[in-house]
C-alpha positions as CSV (number, residue, x, y, z in Angstrom):
1,M,0.0,0.0,0.0
2,P,1.5,3.4,-0.9
3,A,2.3,5.9,1.8
4,A,-0.3,8.4,2.8
5,P,0.0,11.7,0.9
6,L,1.1,13.6,4.1
7,T,3.8,11.0,4.9
8,R,5.3,11.3,1.4
9,L,5.0,15.1,1.4
10,R,6.6,15.4,4.8
11,K,9.5,13.3,3.7
12,L,10.1,15.5,0.6
13,C,9.8,18.8,2.6
14,L,11.9,17.8,5.5
15,A,14.7,16.6,3.2
16,L,15.3,20.3,2.2
17,P,18.0,22.1,4.1
18,E,17.0,23.7,7.4
19,S,13.4,22.9,6.8
20,Y,11.0,22.0,9.6
21,E,7.3,21.3,10.2
22,Q,5.1,23.5,12.3
23,E,1.3,23.3,12.7
24,A,-0.6,26.5,11.9
25,W,-4.3,27.0,11.3
26,G,-4.8,23.3,12.2
27,T,-2.7,22.0,9.4
28,P,1.0,21.1,8.8
29,T,3.1,23.8,7.3
30,F,6.6,23.4,6.1
31,R,9.1,26.2,6.7
32,V,12.7,27.1,6.2
33,K,15.1,28.9,8.5
34,K,13.5,32.0,10.1
35,G,10.0,30.6,9.8
36,K,9.1,31.4,6.2
37,I,6.5,29.0,4.9
38,F,7.2,27.3,1.5
39,A,4.5,24.6,1.6
40,M,1.3,23.8,3.4
41,Y,-0.7,20.5,3.5
42,A,-4.4,20.7,2.8
43,S,-6.2,17.6,4.1
44,A,-9.2,16.4,2.3
45,T,-11.2,16.6,5.5
46,T,-10.6,20.4,6.0
47,H,-12.0,23.4,4.3
48,A,-8.5,24.0,2.8
49,G,-8.5,20.6,1.1
50,A,-12.2,20.7,0.0
51,G,-12.5,17.0,-0.3
52,R,-9.1,16.2,-1.8
53,H,-5.6,16.0,-0.4
54,A,-3.4,18.7,-1.7
55,V,-0.4,20.8,-1.0
56,W,-0.1,24.6,-1.5
57,I,3.4,25.7,-2.6
58,H,5.0,29.1,-2.8
59,T,5.7,29.9,-6.4
60,L,6.1,32.9,-8.7
61,P,2.9,34.3,-10.2
62,A,4.1,33.7,-13.7
63,N,4.9,30.0,-12.9
64,Q,1.4,29.6,-11.3
65,E,-0.2,30.8,-14.6
66,V,1.7,28.4,-16.7
67,M,0.9,25.4,-14.4
68,L,-2.8,26.3,-14.2
69,R,-3.0,26.4,-18.0
70,A,-0.9,23.3,-18.6
71,K,-2.7,20.9,-16.1
72,P,-5.9,22.3,-14.7
73,S,-6.9,18.9,-13.3
74,R,-3.6,18.7,-11.3
75,F,-3.1,22.3,-10.3
76,F,-5.3,25.0,-8.8
77,S,-5.2,28.4,-7.3
78,P,-5.6,27.9,-3.6
79,P,-7.9,30.1,-1.5
80,Y,-6.3,32.9,0.5
81,V,-2.8,32.7,-1.0
82,G,-3.4,31.9,-4.7
83,K,-3.6,35.6,-5.6
84,G,0.0,35.9,-4.2
85,G,1.2,33.3,-6.8
86,W,1.0,30.1,-4.7
87,I,0.0,26.9,-6.5
88,G,-2.2,24.1,-5.2
89,V,-1.2,20.6,-6.3
90,V,-3.7,17.7,-5.9
91,L,-2.2,14.7,-4.1
92,D,-3.8,11.5,-5.3
93,G,-2.9,8.2,-7.1
94,K,-1.7,10.2,-10.1
95,T,0.7,12.5,-8.3
96,D,4.1,12.8,-10.0
97,W,6.2,12.8,-6.9
98,K,9.4,13.8,-8.8
99,E,7.7,16.8,-10.3
100,L,6.3,17.6,-6.8
101,A,9.8,17.4,-5.3
102,A,11.0,20.0,-7.9
103,L,8.1,22.3,-7.1
104,L,8.8,22.0,-3.4
105,R,12.5,22.8,-4.0
106,D,11.5,25.9,-6.0
107,G,9.1,27.0,-3.2
108,W,11.9,26.4,-0.6
109,A,14.3,28.5,-2.7
110,L,11.8,31.4,-2.8
111,S,11.4,31.3,1.0
112,A,15.0,30.5,2.1
113,P,17.5,33.2,3.1
114,K,19.9,34.1,0.3
115,R,22.9,32.9,2.3
116,L,21.4,29.5,2.8
117,I,20.6,29.2,-0.9
118,A,24.1,30.2,-1.8
119,S,25.6,27.7,0.6
120,E,23.5,24.9,-1.0
121,S,24.4,25.9,-4.5
122,G,28.1,26.6,-3.7
123,R,27.8,30.1,-5.0
124,P,28.5,33.3,-3.0
125,A,25.4,35.1,-1.6
126,R,24.5,38.4,-3.2
127,G,22.8,41.1,-1.2
128,G,21.8,39.0,1.8
C-alpha cells in the first residue's frame, strides 16, 4: 500500500536544508530557517482541502499561470494565498512525486534566506 500523501509530502519537505514542520491554522506547514512557509498541506477533511488531499506551494505568479493552463486537473489556485502566486497541487494516485519534489525545492528557494541558498548551490550570496 502506498504511503499516505502527508507522509510522502513530509519526507520531501523535511529533506530540504534547514526545513521543519510547524502546525498552523490546524494543518502542517513546512518552513525554512527564520520561519518562512514554503508549503502547506491541505487535508481532504478540512476546508482547505475541499474533499481532496493537496499541498499549497510558494511559487512565482508567472509560474502559477503556466501550471494552471498546462494541467488544470492537477493544479489549482488555492484560497487565500493563490492571488500571491501560490499553487495548489492535488495529491492522489496520479501524483508525479518527482515533479512535486522539484516544485517544493523551488518553493523552498523562494522562502529561504539568500545565504542558505548560496551555501547549498556553492555560489556566494548576493545582497543578503
